[in-house]
Structure formats: C-alpha cells, structure tokens
PyMOL Python script that loads the backbone (N, CA, C, O; Angstrom):
from pymol import cmd

cmd.read_pdbstr("""\
ATOM      1  N   UNK A   1     -47.314   7.114  39.350  1.00  0.00           N
ATOM      2  CA  UNK A   1     -48.508   6.066  38.871  1.00  0.00           C
ATOM      3  C   UNK A   1     -47.864   4.823  39.220  1.00  0.00           C
ATOM      4  O   UNK A   1     -46.747   4.502  38.815  1.00  0.00           O
ATOM      5  N   UNK A   2     -48.758   3.972  40.153  1.00  0.00           N
ATOM      6  CA  UNK A   2     -47.983   2.679  40.174  1.00  0.00           C
ATOM      7  C   UNK A   2     -48.138   1.857  39.031  1.00  0.00           C
ATOM      8  O   UNK A   2     -49.089   1.797  38.252  1.00  0.00           O
ATOM      9  N   UNK A   3     -46.937   1.157  39.044  1.00  0.00           N
ATOM     10  CA  UNK A   3     -46.872   0.018  37.868  1.00  0.00           C
ATOM     11  C   UNK A   3     -48.395  -0.411  37.524  1.00  0.00           C
ATOM     12  O   UNK A   3     -49.335  -0.580  38.300  1.00  0.00           O
ATOM     13  N   UNK A   4     -48.342  -0.532  36.139  1.00  0.00           N
ATOM     14  CA  UNK A   4     -50.174  -1.391  36.168  1.00  0.00           C
ATOM     15  C   UNK A   4     -51.541  -0.465  36.235  1.00  0.00           C
ATOM     16  O   UNK A   4     -52.687  -0.626  35.818  1.00  0.00           O
ATOM     17  N   UNK A   5     -50.962   0.432  36.856  1.00  0.00           N
ATOM     18  CA  UNK A   5     -52.185   1.742  37.082  1.00  0.00           C
ATOM     19  C   UNK A   5     -52.444   2.226  35.986  1.00  0.00           C
ATOM     20  O   UNK A   5     -51.502   2.182  35.194  1.00  0.00           O
ATOM     21  N   UNK A   6     -53.869   2.924  35.426  1.00  0.00           N
ATOM     22  CA  UNK A   6     -54.104   3.304  34.342  1.00  0.00           C
ATOM     23  C   UNK A   6     -54.991   4.515  35.090  1.00  0.00           C
ATOM     24  O   UNK A   6     -55.460   4.522  36.228  1.00  0.00           O
ATOM     25  N   UNK A   7     -55.057   5.617  33.957  1.00  0.00           N
ATOM     26  CA  UNK A   7     -55.656   6.875  34.073  1.00  0.00           C
ATOM     27  C   UNK A   7     -57.416   6.437  34.689  1.00  0.00           C
ATOM     28  O   UNK A   7     -58.015   5.402  34.400  1.00  0.00           O
ATOM     29  N   UNK A   8     -57.811   7.298  35.369  1.00  0.00           N
ATOM     30  CA  UNK A   8     -59.588   7.011  35.569  1.00  0.00           C
ATOM     31  C   UNK A   8     -60.040   6.585  34.301  1.00  0.00           C
ATOM     32  O   UNK A   8     -59.643   7.117  33.265  1.00  0.00           O
ATOM     33  N   UNK A   9     -60.968   5.517  34.332  1.00  0.00           N
ATOM     34  CA  UNK A   9     -61.719   5.034  33.277  1.00  0.00           C
ATOM     35  C   UNK A   9     -60.876   4.354  31.976  1.00  0.00           C
ATOM     36  O   UNK A   9     -61.378   3.802  30.997  1.00  0.00           O
ATOM     37  N   UNK A  10     -59.655   4.532  32.225  1.00  0.00           N
ATOM     38  CA  UNK A  10     -58.993   4.095  31.125  1.00  0.00           C
ATOM     39  C   UNK A  10     -58.648   2.142  31.220  1.00  0.00           C
ATOM     40  O   UNK A  10     -58.598   1.598  32.323  1.00  0.00           O
ATOM     41  N   UNK A  11     -58.443   1.316  29.875  1.00  0.00           N
ATOM     42  CA  UNK A  11     -58.439   0.018  30.192  1.00  0.00           C
ATOM     43  C   UNK A  11     -57.137  -0.261  29.324  1.00  0.00           C
ATOM     44  O   UNK A  11     -57.013   0.456  28.331  1.00  0.00           O
ATOM     45  N   UNK A  12     -56.073  -1.282  29.586  1.00  0.00           N
ATOM     46  CA  UNK A  12     -55.393  -1.458  28.600  1.00  0.00           C
ATOM     47  C   UNK A  12     -55.739  -2.451  27.569  1.00  0.00           C
ATOM     48  O   UNK A  12     -55.978  -3.552  28.065  1.00  0.00           O
ATOM     49  N   UNK A  13     -55.837  -2.404  26.323  1.00  0.00           N
ATOM     50  CA  UNK A  13     -56.215  -3.329  25.577  1.00  0.00           C
ATOM     51  C   UNK A  13     -54.895  -3.706  24.508  1.00  0.00           C
ATOM     52  O   UNK A  13     -54.029  -2.841  24.381  1.00  0.00           O
ATOM     53  N   UNK A  14     -54.758  -5.010  23.742  1.00  0.00           N
ATOM     54  CA  UNK A  14     -54.044  -5.458  22.942  1.00  0.00           C
ATOM     55  C   UNK A  14     -54.394  -5.287  21.800  1.00  0.00           C
ATOM     56  O   UNK A  14     -55.538  -5.546  21.425  1.00  0.00           O
ATOM     57  N   UNK A  15     -53.143  -4.651  20.763  1.00  0.00           N
ATOM     58  CA  UNK A  15     -53.541  -4.699  19.235  1.00  0.00           C
ATOM     59  C   UNK A  15     -52.824  -5.444  18.855  1.00  0.00           C
ATOM     60  O   UNK A  15     -51.619  -5.447  19.107  1.00  0.00           O
ATOM     61  N   UNK A  16     -53.564  -6.435  17.994  1.00  0.00           N
ATOM     62  CA  UNK A  16     -52.586  -7.645  17.258  1.00  0.00           C
ATOM     63  C   UNK A  16     -52.329  -7.430  16.097  1.00  0.00           C
ATOM     64  O   UNK A  16     -53.011  -6.494  15.679  1.00  0.00           O
ATOM     65  N   UNK A  17     -51.435  -7.992  15.101  1.00  0.00           N
ATOM     66  CA  UNK A  17     -50.570  -7.929  13.908  1.00  0.00           C
ATOM     67  C   UNK A  17     -51.966  -8.434  13.192  1.00  0.00           C
ATOM     68  O   UNK A  17     -52.654  -9.281  13.761  1.00  0.00           O
ATOM     69  N   UNK A  18     -52.304  -7.954  12.090  1.00  0.00           N
ATOM     70  CA  UNK A  18     -53.062  -9.080  11.329  1.00  0.00           C
ATOM     71  C   UNK A  18     -52.204  -9.543   9.914  1.00  0.00           C
ATOM     72  O   UNK A  18     -52.650  -9.877   8.817  1.00  0.00           O
ATOM     73  N   UNK A  19     -50.902  -9.434  10.356  1.00  0.00           N
ATOM     74  CA  UNK A  19     -50.039 -10.213   9.282  1.00  0.00           C
ATOM     75  C   UNK A  19     -49.790 -11.714   9.808  1.00  0.00           C
ATOM     76  O   UNK A  19     -49.098 -12.570   9.256  1.00  0.00           O
ATOM     77  N   UNK A  20     -50.626 -11.845  11.186  1.00  0.00           N
ATOM     78  CA  UNK A  20     -50.660 -13.278  12.090  1.00  0.00           C
ATOM     79  C   UNK A  20     -48.965 -13.589  12.445  1.00  0.00           C
ATOM     80  O   UNK A  20     -48.534 -14.718  12.208  1.00  0.00           O
ATOM     81  N   UNK A  21     -48.152 -12.651  12.954  1.00  0.00           N
ATOM     82  CA  UNK A  21     -47.230 -13.139  13.060  1.00  0.00           C
ATOM     83  C   UNK A  21     -46.799 -13.292  14.735  1.00  0.00           C
ATOM     84  O   UNK A  21     -45.738 -13.716  15.194  1.00  0.00           O
ATOM     85  N   UNK A  22     -48.148 -12.736  15.549  1.00  0.00           N
ATOM     86  CA  UNK A  22     -48.164 -12.694  16.706  1.00  0.00           C
ATOM     87  C   UNK A  22     -47.225 -11.603  17.726  1.00  0.00           C
ATOM     88  O   UNK A  22     -46.888 -11.649  18.909  1.00  0.00           O
ATOM     89  N   UNK A  23     -46.985 -10.542  16.523  1.00  0.00           N
ATOM     90  CA  UNK A  23     -46.551  -9.637  17.427  1.00  0.00           C
ATOM     91  C   UNK A  23     -47.690  -8.797  17.941  1.00  0.00           C
ATOM     92  O   UNK A  23     -48.790  -8.896  17.397  1.00  0.00           O
ATOM     93  N   UNK A  24     -47.502  -7.981  18.946  1.00  0.00           N
ATOM     94  CA  UNK A  24     -48.600  -7.118  19.541  1.00  0.00           C
ATOM     95  C   UNK A  24     -48.107  -5.737  19.940  1.00  0.00           C
ATOM     96  O   UNK A  24     -46.902  -5.530  19.792  1.00  0.00           O
ATOM     97  N   UNK A  25     -48.723  -4.950  20.331  1.00  0.00           N
ATOM     98  CA  UNK A  25     -48.591  -3.847  20.923  1.00  0.00           C
ATOM     99  C   UNK A  25     -49.768  -3.591  21.961  1.00  0.00           C
ATOM    100  O   UNK A  25     -50.924  -3.923  21.697  1.00  0.00           O
ATOM    101  N   UNK A  26     -49.346  -2.872  23.365  1.00  0.00           N
ATOM    102  CA  UNK A  26     -50.510  -2.831  24.317  1.00  0.00           C
ATOM    103  C   UNK A  26     -50.615  -1.254  24.307  1.00  0.00           C
ATOM    104  O   UNK A  26     -49.673  -0.471  24.429  1.00  0.00           O
ATOM    105  N   UNK A  27     -51.763  -0.990  24.161  1.00  0.00           N
ATOM    106  CA  UNK A  27     -52.018   0.504  24.551  1.00  0.00           C
ATOM    107  C   UNK A  27     -53.215   0.609  25.560  1.00  0.00           C
ATOM    108  O   UNK A  27     -53.777  -0.334  26.117  1.00  0.00           O
ATOM    109  N   UNK A  28     -53.499   1.975  25.686  1.00  0.00           N
ATOM    110  CA  UNK A  28     -54.439   2.445  26.970  1.00  0.00           C
ATOM    111  C   UNK A  28     -55.608   2.996  26.056  1.00  0.00           C
ATOM    112  O   UNK A  28     -55.483   3.484  24.933  1.00  0.00           O
ATOM    113  N   UNK A  29     -56.668   2.827  26.715  1.00  0.00           N
ATOM    114  CA  UNK A  29     -57.747   3.533  25.713  1.00  0.00           C
ATOM    115  C   UNK A  29     -59.087   3.515  26.821  1.00  0.00           C
ATOM    116  O   UNK A  29     -59.408   2.582  27.558  1.00  0.00           O
ATOM    117  N   UNK A  30     -59.695   4.747  26.693  1.00  0.00           N
ATOM    118  CA  UNK A  30     -60.373   5.279  27.660  1.00  0.00           C
ATOM    119  C   UNK A  30     -61.988   4.956  26.684  1.00  0.00           C
ATOM    120  O   UNK A  30     -62.341   5.621  25.710  1.00  0.00           O
ATOM    121  N   UNK A  31     -62.665   3.908  27.218  1.00  0.00           N
ATOM    122  CA  UNK A  31     -64.117   3.701  26.538  1.00  0.00           C
ATOM    123  C   UNK A  31     -65.182   4.691  26.500  1.00  0.00           C
ATOM    124  O   UNK A  31     -66.071   4.690  25.648  1.00  0.00           O
ATOM    125  N   UNK A  32     -65.062   5.614  27.530  1.00  0.00           N
ATOM    126  CA  UNK A  32     -65.847   6.652  27.471  1.00  0.00           C
ATOM    127  C   UNK A  32     -65.784   8.045  26.304  1.00  0.00           C
ATOM    128  O   UNK A  32     -66.685   8.693  25.773  1.00  0.00           O
ATOM    129  N   UNK A  33     -64.271   8.126  26.218  1.00  0.00           N
ATOM    130  CA  UNK A  33     -63.995   8.708  25.387  1.00  0.00           C
ATOM    131  C   UNK A  33     -63.781   8.501  23.612  1.00  0.00           C
ATOM    132  O   UNK A  33     -63.769   9.384  22.754  1.00  0.00           O
ATOM    133  N   UNK A  34     -63.644   7.184  23.467  1.00  0.00           N
ATOM    134  CA  UNK A  34     -63.180   6.836  22.342  1.00  0.00           C
ATOM    135  C   UNK A  34     -63.904   5.040  22.460  1.00  0.00           C
ATOM    136  O   UNK A  34     -63.300   4.114  23.001  1.00  0.00           O
ATOM    137  N   UNK A  35     -65.323   4.921  21.796  1.00  0.00           N
ATOM    138  CA  UNK A  35     -66.194   3.846  22.103  1.00  0.00           C
ATOM    139  C   UNK A  35     -65.851   3.082  21.232  1.00  0.00           C
ATOM    140  O   UNK A  35     -65.997   1.873  21.414  1.00  0.00           O
ATOM    141  N   UNK A  36     -65.223   3.644  19.876  1.00  0.00           N
ATOM    142  CA  UNK A  36     -64.886   2.712  18.503  1.00  0.00           C
ATOM    143  C   UNK A  36     -63.816   1.914  18.907  1.00  0.00           C
ATOM    144  O   UNK A  36     -63.113   2.212  19.873  1.00  0.00           O
ATOM    145  N   UNK A  37     -63.532   0.196  17.732  1.00  0.00           N
ATOM    146  CA  UNK A  37     -62.441  -0.451  18.149  1.00  0.00           C
ATOM    147  C   UNK A  37     -61.154   0.324  17.822  1.00  0.00           C
ATOM    148  O   UNK A  37     -61.206   0.994  16.790  1.00  0.00           O
ATOM    149  N   UNK A  38     -60.234   0.344  18.384  1.00  0.00           N
ATOM    150  CA  UNK A  38     -58.810   1.016  17.685  1.00  0.00           C
ATOM    151  C   UNK A  38     -58.410   0.011  16.646  1.00  0.00           C
ATOM    152  O   UNK A  38     -58.774  -1.153  16.476  1.00  0.00           O
ATOM    153  N   UNK A  39     -57.370   0.948  15.849  1.00  0.00           N
ATOM    154  CA  UNK A  39     -57.005   0.228  14.682  1.00  0.00           C
ATOM    155  C   UNK A  39     -55.843   0.994  13.989  1.00  0.00           C
ATOM    156  O   UNK A  39     -56.243   2.077  13.563  1.00  0.00           O
ATOM    157  N   UNK A  40     -54.512   0.761  13.744  1.00  0.00           N
ATOM    158  CA  UNK A  40     -53.419   1.586  13.430  1.00  0.00           C
ATOM    159  C   UNK A  40     -52.882   0.670  12.463  1.00  0.00           C
ATOM    160  O   UNK A  40     -53.205  -0.501  12.266  1.00  0.00           O
ATOM    161  N   UNK A  41     -51.950   1.427  11.844  1.00  0.00           N
ATOM    162  CA  UNK A  41     -50.907   0.803  10.984  1.00  0.00           C
ATOM    163  C   UNK A  41     -49.516   1.100  11.587  1.00  0.00           C
ATOM    164  O   UNK A  41     -49.028   2.228  11.641  1.00  0.00           O
ATOM    165  N   UNK A  42     -48.870  -0.139  12.078  1.00  0.00           N
ATOM    166  CA  UNK A  42     -47.679   0.336  12.570  1.00  0.00           C
ATOM    167  C   UNK A  42     -46.466  -0.692  12.218  1.00  0.00           C
ATOM    168  O   UNK A  42     -46.743  -1.672  11.527  1.00  0.00           O
ATOM    169  N   UNK A  43     -45.353  -0.532  12.596  1.00  0.00           N
ATOM    170  CA  UNK A  43     -44.589  -1.658  11.983  1.00  0.00           C
ATOM    171  C   UNK A  43     -44.337  -2.579  12.842  1.00  0.00           C
ATOM    172  O   UNK A  43     -44.250  -2.460  14.064  1.00  0.00           O
ATOM    173  N   UNK A  44     -44.215  -3.532  12.184  1.00  0.00           N
ATOM    174  CA  UNK A  44     -44.119  -5.340  12.617  1.00  0.00           C
ATOM    175  C   UNK A  44     -42.800  -5.722  12.246  1.00  0.00           C
ATOM    176  O   UNK A  44     -42.538  -5.867  11.052  1.00  0.00           O
ATOM    177  N   UNK A  45     -41.765  -5.940  13.299  1.00  0.00           N
ATOM    178  CA  UNK A  45     -40.453  -6.327  13.288  1.00  0.00           C
ATOM    179  C   UNK A  45     -40.419  -7.579  12.606  1.00  0.00           C
ATOM    180  O   UNK A  45     -39.497  -7.816  11.825  1.00  0.00           O
ATOM    181  N   UNK A  46     -41.357  -8.432  12.825  1.00  0.00           N
ATOM    182  CA  UNK A  46     -41.324  -9.628  12.129  1.00  0.00           C
ATOM    183  C   UNK A  46     -41.553  -9.785  10.733  1.00  0.00           C
ATOM    184  O   UNK A  46     -40.993 -10.668  10.083  1.00  0.00           O
ATOM    185  N   UNK A  47     -42.461  -8.858  10.178  1.00  0.00           N
ATOM    186  CA  UNK A  47     -42.245  -8.901   8.494  1.00  0.00           C
ATOM    187  C   UNK A  47     -41.339  -7.740   8.172  1.00  0.00           C
ATOM    188  O   UNK A  47     -41.038  -7.568   6.991  1.00  0.00           O
ATOM    189  N   UNK A  48     -40.822  -6.838   9.196  1.00  0.00           N
ATOM    190  CA  UNK A  48     -39.880  -5.869   8.521  1.00  0.00           C
ATOM    191  C   UNK A  48     -40.664  -5.152   7.576  1.00  0.00           C
ATOM    192  O   UNK A  48     -40.279  -4.953   6.424  1.00  0.00           O
ATOM    193  N   UNK A  49     -41.786  -4.745   8.041  1.00  0.00           N
ATOM    194  CA  UNK A  49     -42.864  -3.451   6.992  1.00  0.00           C
ATOM    195  C   UNK A  49     -43.818  -3.142   8.108  1.00  0.00           C
ATOM    196  O   UNK A  49     -43.766  -3.673   9.217  1.00  0.00           O
ATOM    197  N   UNK A  50     -44.805  -2.128   7.681  1.00  0.00           N
ATOM    198  CA  UNK A  50     -45.985  -1.982   8.275  1.00  0.00           C
ATOM    199  C   UNK A  50     -47.142  -2.859   8.204  1.00  0.00           C
ATOM    200  O   UNK A  50     -47.480  -3.562   7.252  1.00  0.00           O
ATOM    201  N   UNK A  51     -47.626  -2.746   9.175  1.00  0.00           N
ATOM    202  CA  UNK A  51     -48.834  -4.161   8.953  1.00  0.00           C
ATOM    203  C   UNK A  51     -49.942  -3.019   9.931  1.00  0.00           C
ATOM    204  O   UNK A  51     -49.601  -2.141  10.723  1.00  0.00           O
ATOM    205  N   UNK A  52     -51.142  -3.384   9.565  1.00  0.00           N
ATOM    206  CA  UNK A  52     -52.322  -3.134  10.075  1.00  0.00           C
ATOM    207  C   UNK A  52     -52.508  -3.852  11.752  1.00  0.00           C
ATOM    208  O   UNK A  52     -52.195  -5.037  11.869  1.00  0.00           O
ATOM    209  N   UNK A  53     -52.821  -3.387  12.514  1.00  0.00           N
ATOM    210  CA  UNK A  53     -52.866  -3.934  14.213  1.00  0.00           C
ATOM    211  C   UNK A  53     -54.138  -3.659  14.754  1.00  0.00           C
ATOM    212  O   UNK A  53     -54.380  -2.551  15.232  1.00  0.00           O
ATOM    213  N   UNK A  54     -55.077  -4.678  14.718  1.00  0.00           N
ATOM    214  CA  UNK A  54     -56.769  -4.541  15.440  1.00  0.00           C
ATOM    215  C   UNK A  54     -56.418  -4.646  16.668  1.00  0.00           C
ATOM    216  O   UNK A  54     -55.319  -4.995  17.099  1.00  0.00           O
ATOM    217  N   UNK A  55     -57.706  -4.230  17.464  1.00  0.00           N
ATOM    218  CA  UNK A  55     -58.122  -4.625  19.086  1.00  0.00           C
ATOM    219  C   UNK A  55     -58.478  -6.038  19.027  1.00  0.00           C
ATOM    220  O   UNK A  55     -59.197  -6.608  18.206  1.00  0.00           O
ATOM    221  N   UNK A  56     -57.796  -6.550  20.131  1.00  0.00           N
ATOM    222  CA  UNK A  56     -58.290  -8.076  20.099  1.00  0.00           C
ATOM    223  C   UNK A  56     -59.037  -8.010  21.302  1.00  0.00           C
ATOM    224  O   UNK A  56     -58.639  -7.329  22.247  1.00  0.00           O
ATOM    225  N   UNK A  57     -60.004  -8.612  21.338  1.00  0.00           N
ATOM    226  CA  UNK A  57     -61.213  -8.597  22.120  1.00  0.00           C
ATOM    227  C   UNK A  57     -61.515  -9.590  23.002  1.00  0.00           C
ATOM    228  O   UNK A  57     -62.286  -9.548  23.960  1.00  0.00           O
ATOM    229  N   UNK A  58     -60.547 -10.882  22.423  1.00  0.00           N
ATOM    230  CA  UNK A  58     -60.781 -12.013  23.151  1.00  0.00           C
ATOM    231  C   UNK A  58     -59.451 -11.954  24.733  1.00  0.00           C
ATOM    232  O   UNK A  58     -58.234 -12.119  24.647  1.00  0.00           O
ATOM    233  N   UNK A  59     -60.221 -11.686  25.937  1.00  0.00           N
ATOM    234  CA  UNK A  59     -59.498 -11.438  27.283  1.00  0.00           C
ATOM    235  C   UNK A  59     -58.777 -12.614  27.591  1.00  0.00           C
ATOM    236  O   UNK A  59     -57.755 -12.441  28.256  1.00  0.00           O
ATOM    237  N   UNK A  60     -59.082 -13.832  27.248  1.00  0.00           N
ATOM    238  CA  UNK A  60     -57.929 -14.850  27.726  1.00  0.00           C
ATOM    239  C   UNK A  60     -56.900 -14.828  27.213  1.00  0.00           C
ATOM    240  O   UNK A  60     -56.007 -15.494  27.736  1.00  0.00           O
ATOM    241  N   UNK A  61     -56.560 -13.932  25.790  1.00  0.00           N
ATOM    242  CA  UNK A  61     -55.219 -14.063  25.107  1.00  0.00           C
ATOM    243  C   UNK A  61     -54.339 -13.170  25.899  1.00  0.00           C
ATOM    244  O   UNK A  61     -53.122 -13.248  25.731  1.00  0.00           O
ATOM    245  N   UNK A  62     -54.801 -12.400  26.674  1.00  0.00           N
ATOM    246  CA  UNK A  62     -54.202 -11.137  27.367  1.00  0.00           C
ATOM    247  C   UNK A  62     -53.185 -11.596  28.533  1.00  0.00           C
ATOM    248  O   UNK A  62     -52.136 -10.998  28.774  1.00  0.00           O
ATOM    249  N   UNK A  63     -53.671 -12.822  29.274  1.00  0.00           N
ATOM    250  CA  UNK A  63     -52.438 -13.201  29.998  1.00  0.00           C
ATOM    251  C   UNK A  63     -51.282 -13.602  29.664  1.00  0.00           C
ATOM    252  O   UNK A  63     -51.062 -14.089  28.556  1.00  0.00           O
ATOM    253  N   UNK A  64     -50.341 -13.445  30.622  1.00  0.00           N
ATOM    254  CA  UNK A  64     -48.989 -13.274  30.324  1.00  0.00           C
ATOM    255  C   UNK A  64     -48.457 -12.236  29.550  1.00  0.00           C
ATOM    256  O   UNK A  64     -47.428 -12.479  28.920  1.00  0.00           O
ATOM    257  N   UNK A  65     -49.009 -11.025  29.471  1.00  0.00           N
ATOM    258  CA  UNK A  65     -48.233  -9.946  28.823  1.00  0.00           C
ATOM    259  C   UNK A  65     -47.818  -9.002  29.776  1.00  0.00           C
ATOM    260  O   UNK A  65     -48.302  -8.573  30.823  1.00  0.00           O
ATOM    261  N   UNK A  66     -46.687  -8.771  29.069  1.00  0.00           N
ATOM    262  CA  UNK A  66     -45.682  -7.757  29.806  1.00  0.00           C
ATOM    263  C   UNK A  66     -46.007  -6.373  29.276  1.00  0.00           C
ATOM    264  O   UNK A  66     -46.402  -6.115  28.140  1.00  0.00           O
ATOM    265  N   UNK A  67     -45.806  -5.616  30.156  1.00  0.00           N
ATOM    266  CA  UNK A  67     -46.469  -4.095  29.572  1.00  0.00           C
ATOM    267  C   UNK A  67     -44.981  -3.355  29.937  1.00  0.00           C
ATOM    268  O   UNK A  67     -44.598  -3.327  31.107  1.00  0.00           O
ATOM    269  N   UNK A  68     -44.198  -2.776  28.871  1.00  0.00           N
ATOM    270  CA  UNK A  68     -42.933  -2.013  29.160  1.00  0.00           C
ATOM    271  C   UNK A  68     -43.545  -1.058  28.706  1.00  0.00           C
ATOM    272  O   UNK A  68     -44.659  -1.126  28.187  1.00  0.00           O
ATOM    273  N   UNK A  69     -42.615   0.332  28.910  1.00  0.00           N
ATOM    274  CA  UNK A  69     -42.899   1.514  28.129  1.00  0.00           C
ATOM    275  C   UNK A  69     -42.106   1.683  26.882  1.00  0.00           C
ATOM    276  O   UNK A  69     -42.203   2.749  26.274  1.00  0.00           O
ATOM    277  N   UNK A  70     -41.161   0.529  26.345  1.00  0.00           N
ATOM    278  CA  UNK A  70     -40.591   0.566  25.253  1.00  0.00           C
ATOM    279  C   UNK A  70     -40.975  -0.470  24.342  1.00  0.00           C
ATOM    280  O   UNK A  70     -40.829  -0.549  23.122  1.00  0.00           O
ATOM    281  N   UNK A  71     -41.435  -1.157  25.075  1.00  0.00           N
ATOM    282  CA  UNK A  71     -41.837  -2.466  23.886  1.00  0.00           C
ATOM    283  C   UNK A  71     -42.629  -3.556  24.563  1.00  0.00           C
ATOM    284  O   UNK A  71     -42.601  -3.822  25.764  1.00  0.00           O
ATOM    285  N   UNK A  72     -43.427  -4.222  23.506  1.00  0.00           N
ATOM    286  CA  UNK A  72     -44.044  -5.339  24.142  1.00  0.00           C
ATOM    287  C   UNK A  72     -43.817  -6.565  23.851  1.00  0.00           C
ATOM    288  O   UNK A  72     -43.344  -6.759  22.732  1.00  0.00           O
ATOM    289  N   UNK A  73     -44.051  -7.669  24.666  1.00  0.00           N
ATOM    290  CA  UNK A  73     -43.720  -9.212  24.836  1.00  0.00           C
ATOM    291  C   UNK A  73     -44.208  -9.865  25.491  1.00  0.00           C
ATOM    292  O   UNK A  73     -44.670  -9.376  26.522  1.00  0.00           O
ATOM    293  N   UNK A  74     -44.374 -11.431  25.216  1.00  0.00           N
ATOM    294  CA  UNK A  74     -44.860 -12.030  25.916  1.00  0.00           C
ATOM    295  C   UNK A  74     -43.962 -12.734  27.018  1.00  0.00           C
ATOM    296  O   UNK A  74     -42.767 -12.960  26.830  1.00  0.00           O
ATOM    297  N   UNK A  75     -44.597 -13.042  28.113  1.00  0.00           N
ATOM    298  CA  UNK A  75     -43.936 -13.596  29.237  1.00  0.00           C
ATOM    299  C   UNK A  75     -44.109 -15.172  29.063  1.00  0.00           C
ATOM    300  O   UNK A  75     -45.234 -15.519  28.706  1.00  0.00           O
ATOM    301  N   UNK A  76     -43.179 -16.163  29.259  1.00  0.00           N
ATOM    302  CA  UNK A  76     -43.199 -17.331  29.648  1.00  0.00           C
ATOM    303  C   UNK A  76     -43.295 -18.163  28.245  1.00  0.00           C
ATOM    304  O   UNK A  76     -42.883 -19.322  28.244  1.00  0.00           O
ATOM    305  N   UNK A  77     -43.803 -17.622  27.114  1.00  0.00           N
ATOM    306  CA  UNK A  77     -43.825 -18.117  25.524  1.00  0.00           C
ATOM    307  C   UNK A  77     -42.220 -18.372  25.165  1.00  0.00           C
ATOM    308  O   UNK A  77     -41.350 -17.501  25.201  1.00  0.00           O
ATOM    309  N   UNK A  78     -42.039 -19.718  24.826  1.00  0.00           N
ATOM    310  CA  UNK A  78     -40.744 -19.762  23.898  1.00  0.00           C
ATOM    311  C   UNK A  78     -41.021 -20.647  22.695  1.00  0.00           C
ATOM    312  O   UNK A  78     -40.150 -20.821  21.843  1.00  0.00           O
TER     313      UNK A  78
END
""", "prot")
cmd.dss("prot")
cmd.show_as("cartoon", "prot")
cmd.util.cbc("prot")
cmd.orient("prot")
C-alpha cells in the first residue's frame, strides 16, 4: 500500500489528549462501519500516565501531521 493511502472508505483522524498536553495519535476510521466519534484511554508520555484521547474534528489542525507506524509527532513545530 502506498504511503498515506488508506483502505476503501477509511479516513485518517487525529485523537487529541484531553490532558491538553498537545500529544496526539493518528488512527484510521471507516465512517460507514463506525459512525460514532472515537474515544480511547491511551498512554500520554507528557503526563506519564493514561489520558483520554478524543476525536479532533478541526481539519485545519491536521496540517503538519507526520504519520508513522511507530509514533505520531508534529512536523515543523518547535
């Protein structure tokens, strides 16, 4: 599969930490199979504890997102 390509109907969504640390995960979501918003409890390394991650619906915040199989990080923000 080509880099950045998704399976049929799937879109990439950004899950942002509710601890407001700025850390996020990028997940693949198929809106046809799962119409509700995604919400996970995952590890936030900036808090060093588990935090709730909710779906970010603001598309403009997705600019500069590097999608890597092992981790997610912003590109160009220092």
